[in-house]
VOROKOL-818101 format. One record per residue: z, y, x of N, C-alpha, C in turn; residue in three letters. Coordinates in steps of 0.05 Angstrom, whole numbers. Each point is the difference from the previous one (the first is absolute). Layout:
N
site n.z = Z	n.y = Y	n.x = X	ca.z = Z	ca.y = Y	ca.x = X	c.z = Z	c.y = Y	c.x = X	code = ala
...
***
This chain:
139
site n.z = 5	n.y = 460	n.x = 370	ca.z = 2	ca.y = -28	ca.x = -2	c.z = 17	c.y = -6	c.x = -25	code = met
site n.z = -9	n.y = -20	n.x = -15	ca.z = 15	ca.y = -9	ca.x = -23	c.z = 3	c.y = -30	c.x = 1	code = thr
site n.z = 18	n.y = -11	n.x = -17	ca.z = 3	ca.y = -29	ca.x = -1	c.z = -1	c.y = -8	c.x = -29	code = gln
site n.z = -7	n.y = -26	n.x = -3	ca.z = -2	ca.y = -11	ca.x = -27	c.z = -28	c.y = -8	c.x = -7	code = gly
site n.z = -3	n.y = -20	n.x = -16	ca.z = -26	ca.y = -9	ca.x = -9	c.z = -4	c.y = 10	c.x = -28	code = ala
site n.z = -19	n.y = 19	n.x = -3	ca.z = -5	ca.y = 11	ca.x = -26	c.z = -30	c.y = 7	c.x = -3	code = asp
site n.z = -7	n.y = 7	n.x = -24	ca.z = -28	ca.y = 7	ca.x = -6	c.z = -10	c.y = 24	c.x = 15	code = thr
site n.z = 18	n.y = 20	n.x = 4	ca.z = -8	ca.y = 25	ca.x = 14	c.z = -7	c.y = -6	c.x = 29	code = ala
site n.z = 15	n.y = -17	n.x = 13	ca.z = -6	ca.y = -7	ca.x = 28	c.z = -26	c.y = -15	c.x = 2	code = ala
site n.z = -5	n.y = -18	n.x = -18	ca.z = -25	ca.y = -15	ca.x = -1	c.z = -24	c.y = 19	c.x = -4	code = tyr
site n.z = 3	n.y = 19	n.x = -19	ca.z = -22	ca.y = 19	ca.x = -6	c.z = -5	c.y = 18	c.x = 25	code = gln
site n.z = 21	n.y = 9	n.x = 14	ca.z = -4	ca.y = 16	ca.x = 24	c.z = -14	c.y = -16	c.x = 21	code = arg
site n.z = 7	n.y = -25	n.x = 4	ca.z = -13	ca.y = -17	ca.x = 20	c.z = -30	c.y = -5	c.x = -8	code = ala
site n.z = -5	n.y = -5	n.x = -25	ca.z = -28	ca.y = -3	ca.x = -9	c.z = -17	c.y = 24	c.x = 5	code = leu
site n.z = 12	n.y = 24	n.x = -4	ca.z = -15	ca.y = 25	ca.x = 5	c.z = -2	c.y = 7	c.x = 29	code = ala
site n.z = 13	n.y = -16	n.x = 18	ca.z = -1	ca.y = 6	ca.x = 28	c.z = 19	c.y = 23	c.x = 9	code = gly
site n.z = 18	n.y = 7	n.x = -18	ca.z = 19	ca.y = 22	ca.x = 6	c.z = 24	c.y = -10	c.x = 16	code = glu
site n.z = 5	n.y = -26	n.x = 0	ca.z = 23	ca.y = -11	ca.x = 14	c.z = -6	c.y = -29	c.x = 7	code = ser
site n.z = 18	n.y = -12	n.x = 15	ca.z = -2	ca.y = -29	ca.x = 7	c.z = 26	c.y = -13	c.x = -9	code = arg
site n.z = -3	n.y = -26	n.x = -5	ca.z = 23	ca.y = -16	ca.x = -8	c.z = 9	c.y = -19	c.x = 23	code = leu
site n.z = 26	n.y = -2	n.x = 3	ca.z = 12	ca.y = -17	ca.x = 20	c.z = 22	c.y = -16	c.x = -13	code = phe
site n.z = 5	n.y = -24	n.x = 12	ca.z = 22	ca.y = -16	ca.x = -8	c.z = 17	c.y = -7	c.x = 24	code = ala
site n.z = 26	n.y = -1	n.x = -3	ca.z = 19	ca.y = -6	ca.x = 21	c.z = 13	c.y = -27	c.x = -5	code = val
site n.z = -1	n.y = -17	n.x = 20	ca.z = 15	ca.y = -26	ca.x = -2	c.z = 24	c.y = 3	c.x = 18	code = trp
site n.z = 24	n.y = 4	n.x = -13	ca.z = 24	ca.y = 5	ca.x = 17	c.z = 10	c.y = -26	c.x = 12	code = pro
site n.z = 10	n.y = 3	n.x = 24	ca.z = 12	ca.y = -23	ca.x = 15	c.z = 27	c.y = 8	c.x = 11	code = gly
site n.z = 13	n.y = -19	n.x = 13	ca.z = 27	ca.y = 5	ca.x = 11	c.z = -2	c.y = 19	c.x = 24	code = asn
site n.z = -19	n.y = -3	n.x = 17	ca.z = -2	ca.y = 16	ca.x = 25	c.z = -23	c.y = 19	c.x = 1	code = trp
site n.z = -19	n.y = -4	n.x = -18	ca.z = -23	ca.y = 18	ca.x = -2	c.z = -12	c.y = -3	c.x = -27	code = arg
site n.z = -16	n.y = 20	n.x = -7	ca.z = -15	ca.y = -2	ca.x = -25	c.z = -30	c.y = 2	c.x = 6	code = ser
site n.z = -16	n.y = -15	n.x = -15	ca.z = -29	ca.y = 1	ca.x = 5	c.z = -13	c.y = 17	c.x = -22	code = asp
site n.z = -19	n.y = 17	n.x = 9	ca.z = -15	ca.y = 18	ca.x = -18	c.z = -28	c.y = -11	c.x = -3	code = leu
site n.z = -9	n.y = -2	n.x = -26	ca.z = -26	ca.y = -9	ca.x = -6	c.z = -16	c.y = 21	c.x = -16	code = phe
site n.z = -25	n.y = 4	n.x = 7	ca.z = -17	ca.y = 18	ca.x = -15	c.z = -12	c.y = -16	c.x = -23	code = ala
site n.z = 1	n.y = 10	n.x = -24	ca.z = -13	ca.y = -14	ca.x = -23	c.z = -28	c.y = 10	c.x = -1	code = ile
site n.z = -19	n.y = -18	n.x = 5	ca.z = -28	ca.y = 8	ca.x = 1	c.z = -16	c.y = -11	c.x = -24	code = asp
site n.z = 11	n.y = -19	n.x = -15	ca.z = -13	ca.y = -11	ca.x = -24	c.z = 14	c.y = 11	c.x = -24	code = asp
site n.z = -10	n.y = 23	n.x = -10	ca.z = 13	ca.y = 14	ca.x = -22	c.z = -1	c.y = -15	c.x = -26	code = leu
site n.z = -22	n.y = -15	n.x = -4	ca.z = -2	ca.y = -16	ca.x = -25	c.z = 21	c.y = -22	c.x = 0	code = asp
site n.z = 4	n.y = -13	n.x = 22	ca.z = 20	ca.y = -21	ca.x = 1	c.z = 28	c.y = 12	c.x = -3	code = gln
site n.z = 5	n.y = 23	n.x = 12	ca.z = 25	ca.y = 14	ca.x = -3	c.z = 5	c.y = 6	c.x = -30	code = tyr
site n.z = -20	n.y = 10	n.x = -13	ca.z = 3	ca.y = 7	ca.x = -29	c.z = 5	c.y = -24	c.x = -17	code = ala
site n.z = -13	n.y = -22	n.x = 6	ca.z = 6	ca.y = -25	ca.x = -14	c.z = 28	c.y = -10	c.x = 5	code = arg
site n.z = 9	n.y = 2	n.x = 25	ca.z = 26	ca.y = -10	ca.x = 8	c.z = 23	c.y = 15	c.x = -14	code = gly
site n.z = -3	n.y = 26	n.x = -5	ca.z = 22	ca.y = 14	ca.x = -13	c.z = -5	c.y = 5	c.x = -29	code = ile
site n.z = -22	n.y = -12	n.x = -11	ca.z = -5	ca.y = 0	ca.x = -28	c.z = -14	c.y = 24	c.x = -11	code = gly
site n.z = -13	n.y = 16	n.x = 18	ca.z = -16	ca.y = 23	ca.x = -10	c.z = -27	c.y = -9	c.x = -12	code = leu
site n.z = -10	n.y = -22	n.x = 11	ca.z = -25	ca.y = -12	ca.x = -10	c.z = 7	c.y = -28	c.x = -9	code = ile
site n.z = -8	n.y = -7	n.x = -24	ca.z = 5	ca.y = -27	ca.x = -10	c.z = -14	c.y = -21	c.x = 16	code = his
site n.z = 14	n.y = -21	n.x = 8	ca.z = -11	ca.y = -21	ca.x = 16	c.z = 6	c.y = -27	c.x = -13	code = asp
site n.z = -19	n.y = -10	n.x = -16	ca.z = 5	ca.y = -25	ca.x = -15	c.z = 5	c.y = -24	c.x = 19	code = gln
site n.z = -14	n.y = -1	n.x = 23	ca.z = 4	ca.y = -22	ca.x = 18	c.z = 29	c.y = -1	c.x = 10	code = thr
site n.z = 11	n.y = 23	n.x = 8	ca.z = 27	ca.y = 1	ca.x = 10	c.z = 21	c.y = -4	c.x = -21	code = arg
site n.z = -4	n.y = 11	n.x = -24	ca.z = 21	ca.y = -1	ca.x = -21	c.z = -3	c.y = -24	c.x = -18	code = thr
site n.z = -24	n.y = -11	n.x = -3	ca.z = -5	ca.y = -21	ca.x = -19	c.z = -3	c.y = 10	c.x = -28	code = gly
site n.z = -1	n.y = 26	n.x = -4	ca.z = 0	ca.y = 12	ca.x = -27	c.z = -26	c.y = 16	c.x = -4	code = leu
site n.z = -14	n.y = -7	n.x = -21	ca.z = -23	ca.y = 16	ca.x = -8	c.z = 9	c.y = 27	c.x = -11	code = ala
site n.z = -17	n.y = 20	n.x = 0	ca.z = 7	ca.y = 26	ca.x = -10	c.z = -8	c.y = 1	c.x = -30	code = asp
site n.z = 16	n.y = -13	n.x = -17	ca.z = -5	ca.y = -1	ca.x = -29	c.z = 27	c.y = -4	c.x = -14	code = his
site n.z = 0	n.y = 1	n.x = -26	ca.z = 24	ca.y = -5	ca.x = -16	c.z = 5	c.y = -30	c.x = 1	code = asp
site n.z = 23	n.y = -8	n.x = 10	ca.z = 6	ca.y = -28	ca.x = 3	c.z = 8	c.y = -13	c.x = -26	code = his
site n.z = -9	n.y = -24	n.x = -4	ca.z = 8	ca.y = -17	ca.x = -22	c.z = 21	c.y = -19	c.x = 10	code = gln
site n.z = 25	n.y = 5	n.x = -8	ca.z = 23	ca.y = -14	ca.x = 11	c.z = 16	c.y = -13	c.x = -22	code = ile
site n.z = 7	n.y = -25	n.x = 4	ca.z = 19	ca.y = -14	ca.x = -17	c.z = 26	c.y = -3	c.x = 16	code = arg
site n.z = 23	n.y = 6	n.x = -13	ca.z = 25	ca.y = -1	ca.x = 14	c.z = 22	c.y = -9	c.x = -19	code = trp
site n.z = 22	n.y = -9	n.x = 13	ca.z = 25	ca.y = -7	ca.x = -14	c.z = 23	c.y = 3	c.x = 20	code = glu
site n.z = 24	n.y = 2	n.x = -11	ca.z = 24	ca.y = 1	ca.x = 17	c.z = 0	c.y = -27	c.x = 15	code = ile
site n.z = 4	n.y = 2	n.x = 26	ca.z = 0	ca.y = -24	ca.x = 17	c.z = 22	c.y = -20	c.x = -9	code = ser
site n.z = -7	n.y = -26	n.x = -1	ca.z = 20	ca.y = -20	ca.x = -8	c.z = 23	c.y = -2	c.x = 21	code = pro
site n.z = -5	n.y = 12	n.x = 24	ca.z = 20	ca.y = -1	ca.x = 21	c.z = 18	c.y = 25	c.x = 1	code = tyr
site n.z = -5	n.y = 19	n.x = -19	ca.z = 16	ca.y = 24	ca.x = -1	c.z = 29	c.y = -6	c.x = -6	code = glu
site n.z = 18	n.y = 9	n.x = 17	ca.z = 29	ca.y = -6	ca.x = -3	c.z = 15	c.y = 22	c.x = -15	code = thr
site n.z = -12	n.y = 24	n.x = -1	ca.z = 13	ca.y = 22	ca.x = -13	c.z = -20	c.y = 13	c.x = -19	code = lys
site n.z = -6	n.y = -13	n.x = -23	ca.z = -21	ca.y = 11	ca.x = -18	c.z = 6	c.y = 26	c.x = -13	code = pro
site n.z = 25	n.y = 10	n.x = 3	ca.z = 7	ca.y = 27	ca.x = -12	c.z = 3	c.y = 21	c.x = 21	code = asn
site n.z = -7	n.y = -6	n.x = 26	ca.z = 2	ca.y = 20	ca.x = 21	c.z = -21	c.y = 22	c.x = -2	code = ala
site n.z = 3	n.y = 21	n.x = 15	ca.z = -19	ca.y = 22	ca.x = -2	c.z = -28	c.y = -8	c.x = 11	code = ser
site n.z = 0	n.y = -18	n.x = 20	ca.z = -25	ca.y = -11	ca.x = 10	c.z = 0	c.y = -30	c.x = -7	code = his
site n.z = -24	n.y = -10	n.x = -7	ca.z = -2	ca.y = -28	ca.x = -9	c.z = -24	c.y = -12	c.x = 14	code = val
site n.z = 2	n.y = -26	n.x = 6	ca.z = -23	ca.y = -14	ca.x = 11	c.z = -18	c.y = -9	c.x = -23	code = ser
site n.z = -26	n.y = 5	n.x = 4	ca.z = -19	ca.y = -10	ca.x = -19	c.z = -20	c.y = -18	c.x = 14	code = ile
site n.z = -10	n.y = -19	n.x = -16	ca.z = -22	ca.y = -18	ca.x = 10	c.z = -25	c.y = 11	c.x = -14	code = ala
site n.z = -21	n.y = 5	n.x = 16	ca.z = -25	ca.y = 11	ca.x = -11	c.z = -24	c.y = -15	c.x = 10	code = leu
site n.z = -21	n.y = 1	n.x = -16	ca.z = -26	ca.y = -11	ca.x = 7	c.z = -21	c.y = 20	c.x = -8	code = glu
site n.z = -21	n.y = 1	n.x = 16	ca.z = -23	ca.y = 18	ca.x = -5	c.z = -21	c.y = -16	c.x = -16	code = phe
site n.z = -9	n.y = 11	n.x = -22	ca.z = -23	ca.y = -11	ca.x = -14	c.z = -26	c.y = 12	c.x = 9	code = asp
site n.z = 2	n.y = 20	n.x = 17	ca.z = -24	ca.y = 15	ca.x = 10	c.z = -9	c.y = -10	c.x = 27	code = cys
site n.z = 13	n.y = -20	n.x = 11	ca.z = -8	ca.y = -11	ca.x = 26	c.z = 11	c.y = 13	c.x = 24	code = gly
site n.z = 17	n.y = 20	n.x = -2	ca.z = 11	ca.y = 14	ca.x = 23	c.z = 23	c.y = -17	c.x = 12	code = cys
site n.z = 8	n.y = 9	n.x = 23	ca.z = 23	ca.y = -12	ca.x = 13	c.z = 16	c.y = 21	c.x = 15	code = glu
site n.z = 25	n.y = -4	n.x = 4	ca.z = 17	ca.y = 19	ca.x = 14	c.z = 1	c.y = -7	c.x = 30	code = ile
site n.z = -11	n.y = 17	n.x = 17	ca.z = 3	ca.y = -3	ca.x = 29	c.z = 17	c.y = 23	c.x = 11	code = lys
site n.z = 1	n.y = 22	n.x = -15	ca.z = 15	ca.y = 24	ca.x = 9	c.z = 17	c.y = 9	c.x = -24	code = asp
site n.z = 26	n.y = -4	n.x = 2	ca.z = 18	ca.y = 6	ca.x = -22	c.z = 0	c.y = 30	c.x = -7	code = leu
site n.z = -2	n.y = 17	n.x = 20	ca.z = 0	ca.y = 29	ca.x = -6	c.z = -25	c.y = 8	c.x = -15	code = arg
site n.z = -23	n.y = -11	n.x = 7	ca.z = -25	ca.y = 6	ca.x = -15	c.z = 3	c.y = -10	c.x = -29	code = ala
site n.z = 11	n.y = -24	n.x = -4	ca.z = 4	ca.y = -11	ca.x = -27	c.z = 19	c.y = 18	c.x = -15	code = phe
site n.z = 22	n.y = 9	n.x = 13	ca.z = 19	ca.y = 17	ca.x = -14	c.z = -12	c.y = 26	c.x = -9	code = ala
site n.z = -17	n.y = 12	n.x = 17	ca.z = -12	ca.y = 25	ca.x = -7	c.z = -20	c.y = -3	c.x = -24	code = glu
site n.z = -16	n.y = -22	n.x = 1	ca.z = -19	ca.y = -4	ca.x = -21	c.z = 14	c.y = -5	c.x = -27	code = gln
site n.z = 20	n.y = -18	n.x = -1	ca.z = 13	ca.y = -6	ca.x = -26	c.z = 18	c.y = 23	c.x = -9	code = val
site n.z = 9	n.y = 17	n.x = 18	ca.z = 15	ca.y = 24	ca.x = -8	c.z = -19	c.y = 18	c.x = -16	code = arg
site n.z = -24	n.y = 4	n.x = 11	ca.z = -20	ca.y = 17	ca.x = -13	c.z = -11	c.y = -13	c.x = -26	code = gln
site n.z = -4	n.y = -26	n.x = 0	ca.z = -13	ca.y = -13	ca.x = -22	c.z = 19	c.y = -8	c.x = -23	code = gln
site n.z = 24	n.y = -9	n.x = 8	ca.z = 19	ca.y = -11	ca.x = -20	c.z = 27	c.y = 14	c.x = -1	code = lys
site n.z = 5	n.y = 18	n.x = 19	ca.z = 26	ca.y = 13	ca.x = 2	c.z = 22	c.y = -16	c.x = 12	code = gly
site n.z = -7	n.y = -23	n.x = 12	ca.z = 20	ca.y = -17	ca.x = 13	c.z = 11	c.y = 12	c.x = 25	code = trp
site n.z = 25	n.y = -3	n.x = 5	ca.z = 13	ca.y = 10	ca.x = 24	c.z = 7	c.y = -25	c.x = 17	code = asp
site n.z = -18	n.y = -7	n.x = 18	ca.z = 3	ca.y = -24	ca.x = 17	c.z = 18	c.y = 6	c.x = 24	code = val
site n.z = 19	n.y = -17	n.x = 6	ca.z = 17	ca.y = 3	ca.x = 23	c.z = -16	c.y = -9	c.x = 25	code = ala
site n.z = -5	n.y = 18	n.x = 18	ca.z = -16	ca.y = -6	ca.x = 24	c.z = 18	c.y = -6	c.x = 24	code = thr
site n.z = 26	n.y = 5	n.x = -3	ca.z = 18	ca.y = -5	ca.x = 22	c.z = 12	c.y = -28	c.x = 0	code = ser
site n.z = -6	n.y = -15	n.x = -20	ca.z = 10	ca.y = -27	ca.x = -1	c.z = -23	c.y = -20	c.x = 3	code = ser
site n.z = 7	n.y = -25	n.x = 4	ca.z = -20	ca.y = -20	ca.x = 4	c.z = -16	c.y = -7	c.x = -25	code = gly
site n.z = -22	n.y = -13	n.x = 4	ca.z = -16	ca.y = -10	ca.x = -22	c.z = -12	c.y = -27	c.x = 9	code = trp
site n.z = -9	n.y = -15	n.x = -19	ca.z = -11	ca.y = -26	ca.x = 7	c.z = -25	c.y = -7	c.x = -16	code = gly
site n.z = -13	n.y = -20	n.x = 9	ca.z = -24	ca.y = -10	ca.x = -14	c.z = -1	c.y = -30	c.x = 1	code = ser
site n.z = -15	n.y = -11	n.x = -18	ca.z = -3	ca.y = -29	ca.x = -2	c.z = -29	c.y = -5	c.x = -9	code = his
site n.z = -14	n.y = -18	n.x = 14	ca.z = -27	ca.y = -6	ca.x = -7	c.z = -2	c.y = -30	c.x = -5	code = arg
site n.z = -13	n.y = -7	n.x = -23	ca.z = -6	ca.y = -28	ca.x = -5	c.z = -27	c.y = -2	c.x = -14	code = asp
site n.z = -7	n.y = -22	n.x = -11	ca.z = -26	ca.y = -4	ca.x = -12	c.z = -6	c.y = 18	c.x = -23	code = ser
site n.z = 21	n.y = 10	n.x = -13	ca.z = -5	ca.y = 18	ca.x = -23	c.z = -2	c.y = 30	c.x = 8	code = ser
site n.z = 4	n.y = 6	n.x = 26	ca.z = -2	ca.y = 27	ca.x = 9	c.z = 25	c.y = 9	c.x = 15	code = gly
site n.z = 3	n.y = 26	n.x = 3	ca.z = 23	ca.y = 12	ca.x = 14	c.z = 19	c.y = 13	c.x = -19	code = ser
site n.z = 26	n.y = -2	n.x = 6	ca.z = 20	ca.y = 15	ca.x = -14	c.z = 17	c.y = 15	c.x = 20	code = ser
site n.z = 13	n.y = 21	n.x = -9	ca.z = 15	ca.y = 18	ca.x = 18	c.z = 27	c.y = 6	c.x = -13	code = tyr
site n.z = 20	n.y = 3	n.x = 17	ca.z = 27	ca.y = 9	ca.x = -9	c.z = 6	c.y = 27	c.x = 14	code = asn
site n.z = 5	n.y = 20	n.x = -16	ca.z = 6	ca.y = 26	ca.x = 10	c.z = 25	c.y = 11	c.x = -16	code = val
site n.z = 13	n.y = 20	n.x = 12	ca.z = 23	ca.y = 13	ca.x = -12	c.z = -10	c.y = 26	c.x = -13	code = arg
site n.z = 8	n.y = 5	n.x = -24	ca.z = -9	ca.y = 24	ca.x = -15	c.z = 24	c.y = 12	c.x = -15	code = ile
site n.z = 1	n.y = 27	n.x = -1	ca.z = 21	ca.y = 13	ca.x = -15	c.z = -4	c.y = -8	c.x = -30	code = arg
site n.z = 21	n.y = -11	n.x = -11	ca.z = -1	ca.y = -11	ca.x = -27	c.z = -10	c.y = 20	c.x = -21	code = arg
site n.z = 10	n.y = 25	n.x = 2	ca.z = -7	ca.y = 21	ca.x = -20	c.z = -30	c.y = 6	c.x = 0	code = lys
site n.z = -14	n.y = -6	n.x = 23	ca.z = -29	ca.y = 7	ca.x = 1	c.z = -17	c.y = -22	c.x = -12	code = ser
site n.z = 11	n.y = -23	n.x = -6	ca.z = -15	ca.y = -22	ca.x = -11	c.z = -3	c.y = 2	c.x = -30	code = leu
site n.z = -23	n.y = -4	n.x = -10	ca.z = -4	ca.y = -2	ca.x = -29	c.z = -21	c.y = -22	c.x = -5	code = thr
site n.z = 3	n.y = -15	n.x = -21	ca.z = -18	ca.y = -22	ca.x = -6	c.z = -28	c.y = 10	c.x = -9	code = gln
site n.z = -1	n.y = 23	n.x = -12	ca.z = -26	ca.y = 9	ca.x = -12	c.z = -18	c.y = 13	c.x = 21	code = asp
site n.z = 8	n.y = 3	n.x = 25	ca.z = -18	ca.y = 13	ca.x = 20	c.z = -16	c.y = -20	c.x = 15	code = gln
***
C-alpha cells in the first residue's frame, strides 16, 4: 500500500494493477471511498488538463499585466500584479494557472496566498502574487 496522488498510482489503476482510495478523516471515524472514475480523478489532481474546471485553455496565454495599484510593498520579494487575458481564458484554479505560466513565462506564482478577480463590461481582471524576480516585461 502506498499513499499520495501521483502519475504512477494513476497509471497502475488504469492498467488494473491496483485500486485508488481516498480517506475523509473525522474526529471519531474516517470514511474510506473507492475512486472509480479515473478520468475525473486525473482531472482533479491535474494529470489531465480540464479547461472547464480550470478556466484555462491548453495554449500559450496572451496576458497583459502591471504591478497592482494596491501593492503596498512594491520592492518586496513577492508582488501583487493585476492581469488580463487577451486570449479569452479565466482563472478558476490558481494552481493550474501557476503551473501553466511557470512553464510558459517562467513566472513563480504564490499559490499559498489569496487571489482575486473582478468582472465588468470590459472583461475580467485578476490579482495574483508573483515572485518579483520571475517577472519580465518581454515575456
